[in-house]
Phi, psi and omega in degrees: 000316180300317179299317180297320179296314180298315180301317179297318179296316182294316179298315183295317180292322179297313183295329185267327192238342189280109183291340181299341182237031170137019172059039175091353174272184177298118189294319183295316181295314185292314184291312188282339183247289186297304187294320185279318183297326184289344183244353186289124180279166179298326182221158176246101180298138177066015181297326179298319181292324176295322178296324178289313182300319186255027182293337178255022180240155172226134177258123182253128182180203185252208184294332177294318176291323183303330183293342176302320178273327180300317179280003178063029175280321173236156177288156179304324184295341183263008181225128171238101186202163178195151180299136178078010184285126174253173178298320180295314179298319177301318182294315188264359179258008173093014181295327180292323176296321177296321176297315183298321178298326181273342173049056180285158173276334183227134178238126176247124181254125181228074180237161175129338182299322178273333179298322180301333185261011179303133185281164182297341175296335179266312183198151174261004178221077184305321181297308181298317181299313183294313186293335175297314179286330177298317178300316179296322180297314178298315180298320180294320177295318178299322181292317183281328183230069187297339183264353183278142172278145182237131177231127175270134177254143184287162171292131184285147180289162175247169180285164179299324178296317179295324179293328177293323179290320181230092183302338180297343177292349174296345181273002184300312183299318180295319179295317180296325175300318176297322178296316182296319179294322178294318179299320178296318179295323182272359179057049175235175182281156173224123184259127177271117181256010187298331181297334179295328185259002186295324187234012184200147170236012183283000178282345186283147169277184191295339181277352180075012183237310179272178192227155172282163181305327184301326178301318185289324176294322176295318181297314181295326175299323178288332187265345190294336177295336183282345184249007181270000000 
């Protein structure tokens, strides 16, 4: 019963307040339709090669991760993600079982963008609250997929304009430091994506939070050495 209450609170709060998935509007509609459609190109160059390279991988995450399959860069089977997904929701909504069914050799976790925005009705310390469930999620994946490699991806930065709208995004660097420390404790990989943003901000969609397809191809180029 307690779990169901928490899940209901998180879902309700996410749909109403989490700017990472639509600035207070319905997150699924905004992310999957407005934000993504406005940036989707007619074709995705080299999408076939990425699908081949990452055919034995699954990316677990939220709306930012979900765009990998939406933009047809990776196949649906290689992505387990959804708008508004937090680490707790991922853990208790059966995502690990979905991973186990697909039996990947490599698992990439990209969660935390929505955890940072958890409201005070859920917790007054989003980082601590989130990393507790992140650790449980990693342990559960290890148990279900003992032979799979696991790599944690950091929460992606937002634009200065997006940070002005939602000041809690200032906590991204601190949260990522916690993620890197957790990955070290769990003896799994942690991928640094900072080089993607070092010289450009043109990867962002209009909300300054989500991304155009070019970001994902750059990200996969950085990660492909880990799956060879």
